[in-house]
C-alpha positions as CSV (number, residue, x, y, z in Angstrom):
1,M,-14.2,3.8,-44.3
2,P,-12.8,4.0,-40.8
3,E,-15.2,4.7,-38.0
4,T,-15.3,8.2,-36.7
5,P,-14.9,8.4,-32.9
6,E,-17.6,10.0,-31.0
7,P,-16.8,13.4,-29.3
8,P,-15.8,12.9,-25.7
9,R,-18.4,13.5,-23.0
10,T,-17.2,15.7,-20.2
11,R,-18.0,14.9,-16.7
12,P,-21.0,16.7,-15.4
13,R,-20.2,19.8,-13.6
14,T,-22.5,21.0,-10.9
15,S,-22.2,23.3,-8.0
16,A,-23.6,20.6,-5.7
17,D,-21.6,17.7,-4.3
18,L,-22.1,14.8,-2.0
19,R,-22.0,15.7,1.7
20,R,-18.3,15.3,2.5
21,G,-17.4,14.4,6.0
22,A,-21.1,13.5,6.9
23,L,-20.5,9.8,7.8
24,G,-18.4,8.4,10.7
25,T,-17.5,4.8,11.4
26,A,-20.8,4.0,13.1
27,D,-22.8,5.5,10.2
28,I,-21.1,3.5,7.6
29,S,-21.4,0.4,9.7
30,F,-25.1,0.9,10.0
31,F,-25.4,1.0,6.2
32,V,-23.5,-2.1,5.5
33,V,-24.9,-4.2,8.4
34,S,-28.4,-3.1,7.5
35,A,-27.9,-4.3,3.9
36,A,-27.3,-7.9,5.3
37,A,-30.7,-7.8,7.1
38,P,-29.6,-9.8,10.2
39,L,-33.1,-10.5,11.6
40,T,-34.4,-11.6,8.2
41,V,-31.4,-13.8,7.6
42,M,-31.6,-15.4,11.1
43,A,-35.3,-16.0,11.3
44,G,-35.7,-17.0,7.6
45,V,-32.4,-18.8,6.8
46,A,-30.8,-20.1,10.0
47,P,-33.5,-22.8,10.6
48,V,-32.6,-24.2,7.1
49,A,-28.9,-24.0,7.9
50,I,-29.5,-26.0,11.1
51,L,-31.6,-28.5,9.2
52,L,-28.8,-29.1,6.6
53,G,-25.7,-28.7,8.8
54,G,-27.0,-30.0,12.2
55,V,-25.9,-28.5,15.5
56,G,-22.5,-27.4,13.9
57,A,-24.2,-24.7,11.8
58,P,-23.0,-21.8,14.0
59,A,-19.4,-22.7,13.1
60,G,-20.2,-22.2,9.4
61,Y,-21.0,-18.5,10.1
62,L,-17.7,-18.1,11.9
63,L,-15.7,-19.7,9.1
64,A,-17.4,-17.4,6.5
65,G,-16.7,-14.4,8.6
66,L,-13.1,-15.4,9.0
67,T,-12.7,-15.7,5.2
68,L,-14.2,-12.3,4.6
69,A,-12.1,-10.8,7.3
70,V,-9.0,-12.0,5.4
71,F,-10.4,-10.5,2.2
72,A,-11.0,-7.2,4.0
73,V,-7.3,-6.9,4.7
74,G,-6.3,-6.3,1.1
75,F,-9.5,-4.7,0.2
76,T,-9.2,-1.9,2.8
77,T,-5.5,-1.5,2.1
78,M,-6.5,-0.7,-1.5
79,S,-8.9,1.9,-0.2
80,R,-6.0,4.0,1.1
81,H,-4.2,4.0,-2.3
82,V,-7.1,4.2,-4.7
83,R,-9.5,7.0,-3.9
84,S,-12.0,6.7,-6.8
85,G,-15.7,6.5,-5.9
86,G,-16.0,3.4,-8.0
87,A,-14.7,1.0,-5.3
88,F,-14.8,-2.5,-6.7
89,Y,-14.3,-1.6,-10.3
90,A,-11.7,1.0,-9.5
91,Y,-9.6,-1.5,-7.6
92,I,-10.0,-4.1,-10.3
93,S,-9.1,-1.6,-13.0
94,R,-5.8,-0.6,-11.2
95,G,-4.8,-4.2,-10.8
96,L,-6.2,-6.1,-13.8
97,G,-6.6,-3.3,-16.4
98,K,-9.4,-1.1,-17.7
99,R,-11.1,-3.8,-19.8
100,V,-11.6,-6.0,-16.8
101,G,-12.5,-3.0,-14.7
102,I,-15.3,-1.9,-17.0
103,G,-16.6,-5.5,-17.0
104,A,-16.5,-5.4,-13.2
105,A,-18.3,-2.0,-13.3
106,L,-21.2,-3.4,-15.3
107,L,-21.3,-6.6,-13.1
108,A,-21.4,-4.4,-9.9
109,L,-24.2,-2.3,-11.3
110,I,-26.4,-5.3,-12.3
111,G,-25.4,-7.3,-9.2
112,Y,-26.4,-4.6,-6.7
113,N,-29.6,-3.9,-8.6
114,G,-30.5,-7.6,-8.5
115,M,-29.8,-7.8,-4.8
116,E,-32.1,-4.8,-4.2
117,I,-35.0,-5.2,-6.7
118,G,-35.7,-8.8,-5.9
119,V,-36.2,-7.9,-2.2
120,Y,-39.3,-5.9,-3.1
121,G,-41.0,-9.2,-3.5
122,L,-39.9,-10.2,0.0
123,L,-41.2,-6.9,1.3
124,G,-44.6,-7.7,-0.1
125,T,-44.8,-11.3,1.2
126,T,-43.4,-10.5,4.7
127,T,-45.9,-7.6,5.1
128,A,-48.7,-9.9,4.0
129,D,-47.7,-12.7,6.3
130,T,-47.3,-10.3,9.2
131,G,-50.7,-8.8,8.7
132,R,-52.2,-12.3,8.5
133,A,-50.4,-13.5,11.7
134,L,-51.2,-10.5,13.8
135,A,-54.6,-9.3,12.7
136,G,-55.9,-11.9,10.2
137,L,-55.7,-9.4,7.4
138,D,-55.2,-10.5,3.8
139,I,-52.8,-7.8,2.3
140,P,-52.0,-8.1,-1.4
141,W,-48.2,-8.0,-2.0
142,L,-48.1,-5.7,-5.1
143,P,-49.4,-2.5,-3.5
144,V,-47.0,-3.0,-0.6
145,S,-44.0,-3.5,-3.0
146,L,-44.9,-0.4,-5.0
147,A,-45.3,1.6,-1.8
148,G,-41.9,0.3,-0.7
149,L,-40.4,1.6,-3.9
150,L,-41.7,5.2,-3.1
151,L,-40.5,4.9,0.5
152,I,-37.0,3.8,-0.5
153,W,-36.8,6.5,-3.2
154,Y,-37.6,9.1,-0.6
155,G,-35.0,7.7,1.8
156,G,-32.3,7.9,-0.9
157,F,-33.5,11.4,-2.0
158,R,-32.8,12.8,1.5
159,S,-29.3,13.4,2.7
160,I,-27.0,10.6,3.5
161,D,-26.9,11.4,7.3
162,F,-30.8,11.2,7.3
163,G,-30.4,7.6,5.9
164,A,-27.7,6.8,8.4
165,K,-29.9,7.9,11.4
166,L,-32.9,5.9,10.0
167,L,-30.9,2.8,9.5
168,G,-29.3,3.1,12.9
169,V,-32.8,3.0,14.5
170,L,-34.0,0.1,12.4
171,L,-30.8,-1.9,13.0
172,V,-31.0,-1.5,16.7
173,A,-34.6,-2.7,16.6
174,E,-33.9,-5.9,14.6
175,T,-30.8,-6.8,16.5
176,G,-32.4,-5.9,19.8
177,I,-35.2,-8.4,19.4
178,L,-32.6,-11.2,18.7
179,V,-30.6,-10.2,21.7
180,L,-33.8,-10.3,23.8
181,L,-34.4,-13.9,22.5
182,A,-30.8,-14.9,23.3
183,G,-31.0,-13.3,26.8
184,G,-34.2,-15.3,27.6
185,V,-32.6,-18.6,26.5
186,L,-29.4,-17.9,28.5
187,A,-31.3,-16.8,31.6
188,E,-33.2,-20.1,31.6
189,G,-30.2,-22.2,30.7
190,G,-31.7,-23.5,27.5
191,A,-33.8,-26.7,27.3
192,H,-31.2,-29.1,28.8
193,G,-28.4,-26.8,29.9
194,L,-25.9,-24.8,27.8
195,S,-23.4,-26.8,25.7
196,A,-20.5,-25.8,23.4
197,G,-21.0,-29.0,21.3
198,S,-21.8,-26.9,18.2
199,F,-18.1,-26.0,17.9
200,A,-16.7,-29.4,18.4
201,P,-14.9,-30.9,15.4
202,G,-17.3,-33.8,15.2
203,A,-20.2,-31.4,14.8
204,V,-18.5,-29.2,12.3
205,L,-16.7,-31.7,10.0
206,V,-19.9,-33.2,8.5
207,P,-21.1,-33.2,4.9
208,G,-23.9,-30.7,5.6
209,T,-21.3,-28.0,6.5
210,A,-20.8,-27.2,2.8
211,A,-24.4,-26.2,2.4
212,V,-24.2,-24.1,5.6
213,L,-21.1,-22.3,4.3
214,A,-23.0,-21.5,1.1
215,F,-25.8,-19.9,3.1
216,A,-23.3,-18.2,5.5
217,F,-21.3,-16.4,2.7
218,A,-24.4,-15.0,1.2
219,A,-25.6,-13.8,4.6
220,F,-22.7,-11.3,4.6
221,T,-23.6,-9.7,1.3
222,G,-23.3,-5.9,1.5
223,F,-20.5,-5.6,3.9
224,E,-18.1,-4.7,1.1
225,S,-20.0,-1.5,0.2
226,T,-18.2,0.5,2.9
227,V,-15.8,1.8,0.3
228,I,-18.6,3.3,-1.8
229,Y,-19.1,6.0,0.9
230,R,-15.5,7.2,0.7
231,R,-16.5,10.7,-0.6
232,E,-18.9,11.2,2.3
233,A,-16.8,9.7,5.1
234,R,-14.9,11.6,7.7
235,D,-11.2,10.7,7.5
236,P,-11.9,7.9,5.0
237,D,-8.5,6.3,5.4
238,R,-9.5,5.5,8.9
239,T,-13.3,5.2,8.9
240,I,-13.5,2.9,5.9
241,P,-11.2,0.1,7.2
242,R,-12.7,0.4,10.7
243,A,-16.3,0.1,9.4
244,T,-15.4,-2.8,7.2
245,Y,-13.8,-4.8,10.0
246,I,-16.6,-3.9,12.5
247,A,-19.2,-5.1,10.0
248,V,-17.5,-8.4,9.3
249,A,-16.7,-9.1,12.9
250,F,-20.2,-8.1,14.1
251,L,-22.0,-10.2,11.5
252,G,-19.8,-13.3,11.9
253,L,-20.0,-13.3,15.7
254,F,-23.6,-12.3,16.0
255,Y,-24.8,-14.8,13.5
256,A,-22.9,-17.7,15.2
257,F,-24.1,-16.6,18.6
258,I,-27.8,-16.3,17.7
259,V,-27.9,-19.7,15.9
260,W,-26.1,-21.3,18.9
261,T,-28.7,-19.9,21.3
262,V,-31.6,-21.1,19.2
263,I,-30.0,-24.6,19.3
264,Q,-29.8,-24.3,23.1
265,A,-33.4,-23.3,23.2
266,F,-34.6,-26.6,21.8
267,G,-31.7,-28.9,22.7
268,S,-29.3,-30.5,20.4
269,A,-31.4,-33.6,19.9
270,E,-34.7,-31.8,19.4
271,V,-33.8,-28.8,17.3
272,L,-33.5,-30.8,14.0
273,A,-37.0,-32.2,14.4
274,A,-38.4,-28.7,15.2
275,A,-36.6,-27.2,12.2
276,A,-37.9,-29.9,9.9
277,E,-41.5,-29.5,11.0
278,D,-41.7,-25.7,10.8
279,P,-38.6,-23.9,9.8
280,A,-40.4,-20.5,9.3
281,G,-41.7,-20.7,12.9
282,L,-38.6,-21.9,14.7
283,F,-37.5,-18.5,16.0
284,F,-41.1,-17.4,16.8
285,T,-41.6,-20.6,18.8
286,A,-38.4,-20.0,20.8
287,I,-39.1,-16.4,21.6
288,T,-42.7,-17.2,22.6
289,T,-41.5,-19.8,25.0
290,Y,-38.6,-17.9,26.6
291,V,-39.8,-14.3,26.4
292,G,-43.5,-14.2,25.6
293,P,-46.1,-14.0,22.8
294,W,-45.7,-10.2,22.7
295,A,-42.1,-10.6,21.7
296,A,-43.1,-12.9,18.9
297,D,-45.5,-10.2,17.6
298,L,-42.8,-7.6,17.8
299,M,-40.5,-9.9,15.9
300,H,-43.0,-10.1,13.0
301,V,-43.1,-6.3,12.8
302,F,-39.3,-5.9,13.0
303,I,-38.8,-8.4,10.2
304,V,-40.7,-6.0,7.9
305,T,-38.5,-3.1,9.0
306,S,-35.4,-5.3,8.6
307,V,-36.3,-5.7,4.9
308,I,-36.9,-2.0,4.5
309,A,-33.5,-1.2,6.0
310,S,-31.8,-3.7,3.6
311,L,-33.6,-2.1,0.6
312,L,-32.5,1.4,1.7
313,A,-28.9,0.4,2.2
314,F,-28.7,-1.2,-1.2
315,H,-30.5,1.7,-2.9
316,N,-27.9,4.1,-1.5
317,A,-25.1,1.9,-2.7
318,I,-26.5,1.6,-6.2
319,N,-27.0,5.3,-6.5
320,R,-23.4,6.0,-5.7
321,Y,-22.2,3.4,-8.2
322,A,-24.4,5.0,-10.9
323,L,-23.1,8.5,-9.9
324,A,-19.4,7.3,-10.2
325,L,-20.1,5.8,-13.6
326,A,-21.9,8.9,-14.8
327,E,-18.9,11.0,-13.7
328,E,-16.6,8.6,-15.6
329,G,-18.7,9.3,-18.7
330,V,-19.8,5.6,-19.0
331,L,-23.4,6.3,-18.0
332,P,-25.5,9.3,-19.1
333,A,-24.3,12.6,-17.5
334,A,-27.7,13.3,-16.1
335,L,-27.2,10.5,-13.6
336,G,-24.3,12.4,-12.1
337,R,-26.5,15.3,-10.9
338,I,-26.5,15.9,-7.1
339,H,-29.3,17.6,-5.2
340,P,-28.2,21.1,-4.2
341,R,-29.8,20.9,-0.7
342,H,-29.6,17.2,0.3
343,G,-26.3,16.4,-1.4
344,S,-27.8,13.1,-2.8
345,P,-27.5,11.6,-6.3
346,Y,-31.2,12.1,-6.7
347,V,-31.4,11.5,-10.5
348,A,-29.6,8.2,-10.1
349,G,-32.0,7.4,-7.3
350,A,-35.1,8.2,-9.4
351,A,-33.7,6.1,-12.3
352,Q,-33.1,3.1,-10.0
353,T,-36.6,3.4,-8.5
354,A,-38.1,3.5,-12.0
355,L,-36.1,0.4,-13.0
356,G,-37.3,-1.4,-9.8
357,A,-40.9,-0.5,-10.6
358,V,-40.6,-1.9,-14.2
359,V,-39.2,-5.2,-12.9
360,V,-41.8,-5.5,-10.1
361,L,-44.7,-4.7,-12.4
362,G,-43.3,-7.0,-15.1
363,F,-43.3,-10.0,-12.7
364,A,-46.7,-9.1,-11.4
365,L,-48.2,-8.8,-14.9
366,A,-46.6,-12.2,-15.7
367,G,-48.4,-13.7,-12.7
368,A,-45.1,-14.7,-11.1
369,D,-44.8,-15.6,-7.4
370,P,-43.3,-12.6,-5.5
371,Y,-41.2,-14.9,-3.4
372,Q,-40.2,-17.9,-5.5
373,Q,-39.7,-15.9,-8.7
374,L,-39.3,-12.2,-8.1
375,L,-37.1,-12.6,-5.0
376,L,-35.2,-15.8,-5.7
377,W,-34.7,-15.5,-9.4
378,V,-33.6,-11.8,-9.3
379,N,-31.6,-12.0,-6.1
380,T,-29.5,-15.1,-6.6
381,P,-27.6,-13.9,-9.7
382,G,-26.9,-10.6,-8.0
383,M,-25.5,-12.5,-5.0
384,I,-23.2,-14.6,-7.2
385,G,-22.1,-11.6,-9.1
386,L,-21.0,-9.7,-6.0
387,M,-19.1,-12.7,-4.8
388,A,-17.3,-12.8,-8.2
389,L,-16.4,-9.1,-7.8
390,M,-14.8,-9.9,-4.4
391,L,-12.8,-12.6,-6.1
392,L,-11.6,-10.3,-8.8
393,A,-10.8,-7.6,-6.3
394,A,-8.7,-10.0,-4.2
395,I,-6.8,-11.0,-7.3
396,A,-6.2,-7.4,-8.2
397,V,-4.6,-6.4,-4.9
398,P,-1.3,-8.3,-5.2
399,V,-1.0,-7.4,-8.9
400,Y,-1.5,-3.7,-8.1
401,F,1.0,-3.6,-5.3
402,R,3.6,-5.5,-7.3
403,R,3.7,-2.7,-9.8
404,V,3.8,0.3,-7.5
405,R,6.1,1.6,-4.8
406,H,4.6,1.4,-1.3
407,D,5.3,0.9,2.3
408,E,2.7,-1.8,3.0
409,G,3.8,-5.1,4.4
410,P,3.5,-8.5,2.6
411,W,0.6,-9.6,4.8
412,R,-1.6,-6.8,3.4
413,T,-0.4,-6.9,-0.2
414,L,0.2,-10.6,-0.9
415,I,-0.5,-13.2,1.7
416,A,-4.0,-12.1,2.8
417,P,-5.4,-11.3,-0.7
418,V,-4.0,-14.5,-2.2
419,T,-5.5,-16.5,0.6
420,A,-8.8,-14.7,0.3
421,A,-8.9,-15.3,-3.4
422,L,-8.5,-19.0,-2.9
423,L,-11.1,-19.1,-0.2
424,L,-13.6,-17.0,-2.2
425,A,-13.1,-19.3,-5.2
426,V,-14.1,-22.2,-3.0
427,A,-17.1,-20.2,-1.7
428,I,-18.3,-19.4,-5.2
429,C,-18.1,-23.1,-6.2
430,L,-20.1,-24.0,-3.1
431,V,-22.8,-21.5,-3.9
432,V,-23.0,-22.5,-7.5
433,S,-23.1,-26.2,-6.6
434,K,-25.9,-25.6,-4.1
435,V,-27.8,-23.0,-6.3
436,A,-31.0,-25.2,-6.3
437,L,-31.3,-24.5,-2.5
438,F,-31.4,-20.8,-3.3
439,T,-33.8,-20.7,-6.2
440,M,-36.1,-23.7,-5.7
441,A,-36.1,-23.8,-9.5
442,S,-35.5,-26.4,-12.3
443,T,-32.0,-27.2,-13.6
444,T,-32.7,-25.2,-16.8
445,V,-33.7,-22.1,-14.8
446,N,-30.7,-22.5,-12.5
447,T,-28.3,-22.8,-15.4
448,L,-29.7,-19.6,-16.9
449,L,-29.5,-17.7,-13.7
450,V,-25.9,-18.7,-13.0
451,A,-24.9,-18.0,-16.7
452,L,-26.2,-14.4,-16.3
453,V,-23.1,-13.6,-14.2
454,P,-20.4,-14.3,-16.9
455,A,-22.7,-13.0,-19.6
456,V,-22.9,-9.6,-17.9
457,F,-19.2,-9.6,-17.4
458,L,-18.6,-10.4,-21.1
459,A,-21.0,-7.6,-22.0
460,G,-18.9,-5.3,-19.9
461,L,-15.7,-6.4,-21.8
462,A,-17.6,-5.6,-25.1
463,L,-18.5,-2.2,-23.7
464,A,-14.9,-1.6,-22.8
465,Q,-13.8,-2.3,-26.4
466,R,-16.5,0.1,-27.7
467,L,-15.3,2.8,-25.4
468,K,-11.7,2.3,-26.4
469,T,-12.7,2.6,-30.1
470,R,-15.4,5.2,-30.1
471,R,-14.6,7.3,-27.0
472,P,-10.9,6.8,-26.2
473,E,-10.8,9.8,-23.8
474,V,-13.4,8.2,-21.6
475,Y,-11.6,4.9,-21.7
476,A,-8.2,6.5,-20.9
477,R,-9.4,8.3,-17.8
478,F,-11.6,5.4,-16.5
479,A,-11.2,4.7,-12.8
480,E,-8.7,7.5,-12.2
481,D,-8.7,9.2,-8.9
482,P,-10.6,12.5,-8.8
483,S,-8.4,15.5,-9.0
484,G,-7.2,16.6,-5.6
485,A,-8.2,13.3,-4.0
486,A,-4.7,12.1,-3.3
487,E,-2.2,14.8,-2.5
488,P,-2.7,18.6,-2.6
489,A,-1.4,20.2,-5.7
490,A,1.9,21.9,-5.5
491,P,2.0,25.6,-6.0
492,P,2.8,26.7,-9.6
493,A,6.5,27.1,-10.4
494,P,7.7,30.7,-11.0
495,V,8.4,31.7,-14.6
496,G,12.0,31.7,-15.4
497,P,15.0,29.8,-14.1
498,P,14.9,28.7,-10.5
499,A,16.7,30.7,-7.9
500,P,20.0,29.2,-6.8
501,A,19.9,27.2,-3.6
502,A,21.6,28.5,-0.5
503,Q,24.8,26.9,0.5
504,G,24.2,23.6,2.2
505,E,20.6,23.4,0.9
506,S,19.4,21.1,-1.9
507,A,17.6,22.8,-4.7
508,A,13.8,22.6,-4.7
509,P,12.3,20.5,-7.5
510,V,10.9,22.4,-10.4
511,A,7.6,21.5,-12.0
512,S,8.3,20.1,-15.5
513,P,6.9,22.2,-18.4
514,W,6.2,19.1,-20.3
515,P,2.8,17.3,-20.1
516,A,2.7,14.0,-18.4
517,V,2.9,11.0,-20.8
518,P,-0.6,9.5,-21.0
519,V,-1.3,5.9,-20.1
520,Q,-1.9,3.8,-23.2
521,P,-5.6,2.8,-23.2
522,D,-4.9,-0.8,-24.0
523,Q,-2.5,-1.3,-21.1
524,P,-3.4,-1.7,-17.4
525,E,-3.1,1.7,-15.9
526,T,-0.2,2.2,-13.4
527,P,-2.2,3.2,-10.4
528,Q,-1.9,6.6,-8.8
529,G,-0.2,6.6,-5.4
530,A,3.1,5.2,-6.8
531,E,4.4,6.3,-4.0
532,P,-35.2,-31.8,-0.5
533,C,-36.8,-29.0,1.4
534,P,-37.6,-25.8,-0.6
535,L,-35.0,-23.4,0.6
536,P,-34.6,-19.6,0.6
537,T,-31.7,-17.5,-0.6
538,P,-29.7,-16.4,2.4
539,S,-29.3,-12.8,1.5
540,S,-33.1,-12.5,1.1
541,P,-34.6,-15.4,2.9
542,E,-38.0,-17.0,3.1
543,P,-40.4,-14.7,4.9
544,A,-40.1,-15.7,8.5
545,S,-43.8,-15.6,9.2
546,A,-45.8,-18.0,11.3
547,P,-49.3,-18.1,12.7
548,S,-49.8,-16.7,16.1
549,T,-49.8,-20.2,17.5
550,P,-46.7,-21.9,15.9
551,T,-46.8,-25.5,15.0
552,A,-43.2,-26.3,15.8
553,P,-42.6,-28.3,19.0
554,R,-42.0,-26.0,22.0
555,P,-38.6,-26.2,23.7
556,V,-38.6,-28.3,26.8
557,R,-38.0,-26.0,29.8
């Protein structure tokens, strides 16, 4: 007996909506840069990058930034033509078809959750280490992580502009302490004078650069989430591309500059020994020497706030993905409810917080280590998944623009996205080949963690087939632009034949009385707009904590 299709679910209708026009370029930039957690990445990962790549490590961050800037060209061009709130999965659906798009949607949802939930383990360990270093306190990690879940839920429950202001303050604090360190080093001229040797070909073209690039690419995770805030952005066709380029340029240049200044603080010959002896204390030793112990204490505190900012940024991104999928009819309609006062997807936020609590408590009850297991094992597949999404999006761009009429140039629609796809494929291979540096786990565990990414994508393809069979209406409208998002609707045509045009004028077009031909569900939709050392994971690095008296050799002044 043939299977009876389920009745279609209508998109949830509420009087509330996201706060449109609430975010400017700076606000969106705060969200995406905060997600990368610059201070935590620098203090926790940069010493390991120096240890593996030598004094040429700063160039690795520049190369990664350049690659992602090329990716951003096609990515932001798509944002002007595809106005769906689904971002990644909407772009992929328009270029590669609905099946692949639904697979990408599930991968995005799981990937962003992995990036966020694992970091609660990092929040617990960094807070415990900071309390021990500053006051000799022994703080258990689990209560801190659970308190962090409530704090992040509240930040997502409030309005988006509240979150932007909070992240702006936290981002200024964490980047400011690094600028203070750099200023102290430059003012003193470093240990043996300032040198640009880190960018010489002989320092960059070494075997260790491959490992540095793997760390560097992961350090940018989150920059692509600019497009998620389209519905809340002011003039999104301008603010989204600007925020994306600002985020990529800032992170690439800032990372390279800070790593270079730390190398200058110790000297090219001495920095490798210092990083090998105490990688977690490298930045604390440098800032103590060049600025003072008080600045090292402040850096401890700001590392904790850096983790909180990253958690809030990812939480907001996840909530908006869940909202978009609920409005598509893929997730339960209740997740599409928006708070009438704050304009936030508060039900999606509560569900994401509950999921985080289940995972955190599950690891705690299993006796798992909050850093080596909760952080690294949950975070690493999420990172690889988001890189895979960028690759699929880069491939989708030229396919999309090949099928539609447009006035974009070949650089934006063909050359840049194809180049980005090739570079991202290489980057994914580098990360997978160096995955043991991210997880500190056995070969069996690493194989399972990497295999989760294609497994989730294949599950998404199976979900697409189920939707096509059981709920064809949901499948057919998946990743469509919201009504009214593109061009304003034309006024209704008058009843009866059109009035004759005046002499010398062309007749105005008349709306057709026939319904538009629906797109076949099994075909890609023609897009609208036809017009040796245990190492941390870069996106959520090892807690950069050190005792008040660091053991790393002090830079020679």
